[in-house]
C-alpha positions as CSV (number, residue, x, y, z in Angstrom):
1,M,50.7,7.6,63.2
2,E,48.5,6.3,60.4
3,Q,49.9,3.4,58.5
4,Q,50.5,3.9,54.8
5,E,48.4,2.1,52.3
6,L,50.1,-0.8,50.6
7,I,50.2,-1.2,46.9
8,L,49.3,-4.8,46.3
9,R,50.0,-5.1,42.6
10,E,53.7,-4.5,42.6
11,R,56.7,-6.6,41.5
12,R,58.4,-8.1,44.6
13,D,61.2,-10.5,45.2
14,F,61.1,-13.5,47.6
15,S,61.7,-11.6,50.8
16,D,59.6,-8.6,49.8
17,V,56.5,-10.9,49.2
18,L,56.9,-12.2,52.8
19,N,57.6,-8.8,54.3
20,A,54.6,-7.1,52.5
21,S,52.3,-10.0,53.5
22,F,53.1,-9.5,57.2
23,R,52.8,-5.7,56.9
24,F,49.4,-6.2,55.4
25,I,48.4,-8.7,58.2
26,R,49.6,-6.2,60.9
27,Q,47.8,-3.3,59.2
28,E,44.5,-5.1,58.6
29,F,44.6,-7.6,61.5
30,K,41.6,-6.3,63.3
31,P,39.1,-6.0,60.5
32,L,40.2,-9.1,58.5
33,F,40.7,-11.5,61.4
34,S,37.6,-10.4,63.2
35,M,35.5,-10.9,60.1
36,V,36.9,-14.4,59.5
37,F,36.4,-15.2,63.2
38,L,32.8,-14.0,63.2
39,Y,31.8,-16.1,60.2
40,T,33.7,-19.3,61.0
41,I,33.6,-19.6,64.8
42,V,30.3,-21.5,64.9
43,P,31.2,-24.3,62.4
44,L,34.7,-24.5,63.8
45,V,33.5,-24.9,67.4
46,G,30.9,-27.5,66.3
47,S,33.6,-29.5,64.4
48,S,35.9,-29.2,67.4
49,L,33.3,-30.5,69.9
50,M,32.4,-33.4,67.6
51,A,36.1,-34.3,67.3
52,A,36.6,-34.0,71.1
53,F,33.7,-36.2,72.1
54,H,34.5,-38.8,69.5
55,S,38.2,-38.8,70.5
56,V,37.2,-39.4,74.1
57,D,35.5,-42.7,73.2
58,V,38.4,-43.7,71.0
59,W,41.0,-43.0,73.6
60,Q,39.1,-44.5,76.4
61,V,38.9,-47.8,74.5
62,Y,42.6,-47.6,73.8
63,F,43.7,-46.7,77.3
64,Q,41.5,-49.4,78.8
65,G,43.1,-51.9,76.4
66,L,46.5,-50.6,77.5
67,L,45.6,-51.5,81.1
68,N,44.6,-55.0,80.0
69,N,47.7,-55.4,77.8
70,T,45.4,-55.5,74.7
71,P,45.6,-52.0,73.3
72,D,43.2,-51.4,70.5
73,L,41.5,-48.5,68.8
74,E,37.8,-48.2,68.2
75,A,36.7,-48.4,64.6
76,P,36.2,-44.8,63.2
77,N,32.7,-43.4,62.8
78,F,32.7,-42.5,59.1
79,W,29.6,-40.4,59.4
80,I,31.2,-38.2,62.0
81,Y,34.4,-37.9,60.0
82,G,32.4,-37.1,56.9
83,L,30.5,-34.4,58.6
84,M,33.7,-33.0,60.1
85,M,35.3,-32.9,56.6
86,L,32.2,-31.1,55.2
87,I,32.4,-28.5,58.0
88,G,36.1,-28.2,57.4
89,L,35.5,-27.6,53.7
90,I,32.9,-24.9,54.3
91,S,35.1,-23.2,56.9
92,N,38.1,-23.2,54.5
93,V,35.9,-21.7,51.8
94,L,34.8,-19.0,54.1
95,I,38.4,-18.2,55.2
96,V,39.9,-18.2,51.7
97,G,36.9,-16.4,50.3
98,I,36.9,-13.6,52.9
99,T,40.7,-13.2,52.7
100,Y,40.7,-12.8,48.9
101,E,37.6,-10.7,48.6
102,Y,39.1,-8.4,51.2
103,M,42.4,-8.2,49.3
104,A,40.6,-7.7,46.0
105,M,38.6,-4.7,47.5
106,Y,41.7,-3.3,49.1
107,H,43.4,-3.4,45.7
108,K,40.4,-2.0,43.8
109,Y,39.0,0.7,46.2
110,G,41.9,1.4,48.6
111,R,42.3,1.0,52.3
112,G,39.2,2.0,54.3
113,N,37.1,2.6,51.3
114,F,35.0,-0.5,51.6
115,S,33.0,-2.1,54.4
116,N,32.7,-5.6,55.9
117,A,29.2,-5.8,54.3
118,D,30.8,-5.2,50.9
119,V,33.2,-8.1,51.4
120,I,30.4,-10.5,52.6
121,K,28.2,-9.4,49.7
122,A,31.0,-10.3,47.2
123,L,31.6,-13.6,49.1
124,C,28.0,-14.6,48.9
125,K,28.2,-14.2,45.1
126,D,31.4,-16.3,44.9
127,F,30.7,-18.8,47.6
128,F,29.5,-21.7,45.5
129,P,31.9,-21.1,42.7
130,I,34.8,-21.2,45.2
131,I,33.4,-24.6,46.5
132,G,33.3,-25.8,42.9
133,Y,36.9,-24.6,42.3
134,N,38.1,-26.4,45.4
135,I,36.4,-29.6,44.5
136,I,37.7,-29.7,40.9
137,V,41.2,-28.7,41.8
138,G,41.2,-31.2,44.7
139,I,40.2,-34.1,42.4
140,V,42.7,-33.1,39.7
141,L,45.6,-32.9,42.2
142,L,44.5,-36.1,43.9
143,F,44.8,-38.1,40.7
144,A,48.0,-36.2,39.7
145,F,49.6,-37.2,43.0
146,L,48.3,-40.7,42.9
147,F,49.6,-41.5,39.4
148,F,52.1,-38.8,38.6
149,I,53.8,-37.5,41.7
150,I,56.1,-34.9,40.1
151,P,53.4,-33.5,37.8
152,G,51.2,-33.3,40.8
153,I,53.7,-31.2,42.6
154,Y,54.1,-29.0,39.5
155,M,50.4,-28.5,39.1
156,A,49.8,-27.7,42.8
157,V,51.9,-24.5,42.6
158,P,50.0,-22.6,39.9
159,L,46.6,-24.0,41.1
160,S,47.2,-22.6,44.6
161,M,46.4,-19.2,43.0
162,I,43.2,-20.1,41.2
163,I,40.9,-18.6,43.9
164,I,42.7,-15.3,44.1
165,V,42.8,-15.2,40.3
166,K,39.0,-15.8,40.1
167,T,38.3,-13.3,42.9
168,V,40.4,-10.4,41.4
169,E,40.1,-10.9,37.7
170,R,36.5,-12.2,37.5
171,N,36.8,-14.6,34.6
172,G,35.4,-18.0,33.8
173,F,37.0,-21.3,35.1
174,S,38.9,-22.2,31.9
175,V,40.4,-18.7,31.6
176,N,41.4,-18.6,35.3
177,W,42.9,-22.1,34.9
178,G,45.1,-21.0,32.0
179,R,45.9,-17.7,33.7
180,C,47.4,-19.5,36.7
181,F,49.8,-21.4,34.5
182,K,50.7,-18.3,32.6
183,L,51.5,-16.4,35.8
184,I,53.8,-19.2,37.0
185,N,55.7,-19.4,33.6
186,N,59.4,-18.8,34.5
187,N,58.4,-18.2,38.1
188,W,57.6,-21.7,39.3
189,W,60.6,-22.1,41.6
190,I,60.3,-18.8,43.5
191,T,56.5,-19.4,43.9
192,F,57.2,-23.0,45.1
193,G,59.7,-21.6,47.6
194,I,57.3,-19.0,48.9
195,I,54.5,-21.5,49.4
196,I,56.8,-23.9,51.2
197,V,58.0,-21.2,53.6
198,A,54.4,-20.1,54.1
199,Y,53.4,-23.7,55.0
200,I,56.4,-24.0,57.4
201,I,55.4,-20.7,59.2
202,V,51.8,-21.8,59.5
203,S,52.7,-25.3,60.6
204,M,55.2,-24.1,63.3
205,A,52.7,-21.6,64.6
206,S,49.8,-24.1,64.7
207,M,51.9,-26.3,66.9
208,V,51.5,-23.7,69.7
209,F,47.7,-24.1,69.5
210,G,47.9,-27.9,69.4
211,M,50.4,-28.2,72.3
212,P,47.8,-28.2,75.2
213,A,46.0,-31.2,73.6
214,V,49.3,-33.0,73.0
215,V,50.5,-32.5,76.6
216,Y,47.1,-33.6,77.9
217,G,47.3,-36.8,75.8
218,I,50.9,-37.5,77.0
219,V,49.9,-37.1,80.7
220,Q,46.9,-39.5,80.2
221,G,49.1,-42.0,78.4
222,V,51.8,-41.9,81.1
223,T,49.3,-42.2,83.9
224,T,47.7,-45.2,82.2
225,A,51.1,-46.9,81.5
226,Q,51.9,-46.6,85.2
227,G,48.7,-48.6,86.0
228,G,46.4,-45.7,86.8
229,A,42.8,-45.6,85.6
230,P,42.3,-43.3,82.5
231,E,40.2,-40.3,83.4
232,I,39.6,-38.3,80.3
233,N,37.8,-35.0,81.1
234,H,35.3,-34.1,78.3
235,I,35.4,-30.4,79.2
236,S,39.2,-30.1,79.1
237,L,39.5,-32.1,75.9
238,S,36.8,-29.9,74.3
239,I,38.5,-26.7,75.3
240,F,41.9,-27.9,74.0
241,S,40.2,-29.1,70.7
242,I,38.6,-25.7,70.2
243,I,41.8,-23.9,70.8
244,S,43.7,-26.1,68.4
245,T,41.1,-26.1,65.6
246,V,40.2,-22.4,65.7
247,G,43.8,-21.3,66.1
248,T,45.0,-23.5,63.2
249,Y,42.2,-22.3,60.9
250,M,42.9,-18.6,61.7
251,L,46.5,-19.1,60.6
252,Y,45.3,-20.1,57.2
253,I,44.7,-16.3,56.7
254,V,48.5,-15.9,56.8
255,L,49.0,-18.7,54.2
256,Y,46.4,-17.2,51.8
257,T,47.7,-13.7,52.2
258,I,51.2,-14.7,51.3
259,I,49.9,-16.6,48.2
260,G,47.8,-13.5,47.4
261,F,50.8,-11.2,47.5
262,Q,52.8,-13.6,45.2
263,Y,49.9,-13.5,42.8
264,F,49.9,-9.7,42.8
265,S,53.7,-9.7,42.4
266,L,53.5,-11.9,39.3
267,S,50.6,-10.1,37.7
268,A,52.3,-6.8,38.1
269,T,54.8,-7.6,35.3
270,D,53.0,-9.9,32.9
271,G,51.5,-7.0,30.9
272,S,47.9,-7.6,32.1
273,Q,47.6,-4.4,34.2
274,S,44.7,-2.3,33.1
275,I,44.9,1.4,32.6
276,M,42.8,1.9,35.7
277,D,45.2,-0.2,37.8
278,K,48.1,1.9,36.7
279,I,46.3,5.1,37.5
280,N,45.3,3.8,40.9
281,Q,48.9,2.7,41.6
282,I,50.3,6.2,40.7
283,G,47.7,7.8,42.9
284,Q,48.5,5.5,45.8
285,S,52.2,6.2,45.4
286,E,51.6,10.0,45.5
287,E,49.4,9.7,48.6
288,N,52.1,7.6,50.4
289,Q,54.8,10.2,49.6
290,A,52.6,13.1,50.8
């Protein structure tokens, strides 16, 4: 049986946002996740391998010191960490960009009425602006949390929506900035709660992907503590690192989808719906009832 098309811009309560998000993920799992996987697998695997091989050197120094009763950690290689952070930023931009471009086209054209090429074309147009948005918001929140913790928490909630606002509404930065705070007005607590629940879900699920590396590290630590020589296998550690990194980043789709549905919920009742949005919504409702 063919699944009914979801109406994205619709007022929903706390549980409805979560339920609709997971319905959307189940419905669009294959095209959305496969597209994200295709465009992020190379940088994510590269970052995982760098992390794995650098971790081998760090842990070998530590375990050898543990055997000699002088445990110590190797000084971090800031060039490697910097490159990994850059790859992580690009991968995150690709994931959030593809997810929100996909949701925007689903909302505008309807399910099945757009292609992967359409999504990527829109992403190419928005790629560098999304990077800029991430950098500006990151700097603002960094200073907000460093000097004013509570205002930092307050600002993080509306600004979590700035990319979906930019992707769907296609306005300039200052307009999108103000739009985020307008949407959150009188809805801060429910949005904060939804984001917290989304982070908990993603964090708990990501533990599954990180468990093999954790177990491997524990086994190596116990072996070394009992006087055995540390034997860190590069291939095993690389595989575990890839599983952990790729799995965790794929779960970000869930986080961004939930935030996206909360955006559509809030924007459904703030008086900003265009006439075309309302016509499309009526048409979708009639199709779902047919």
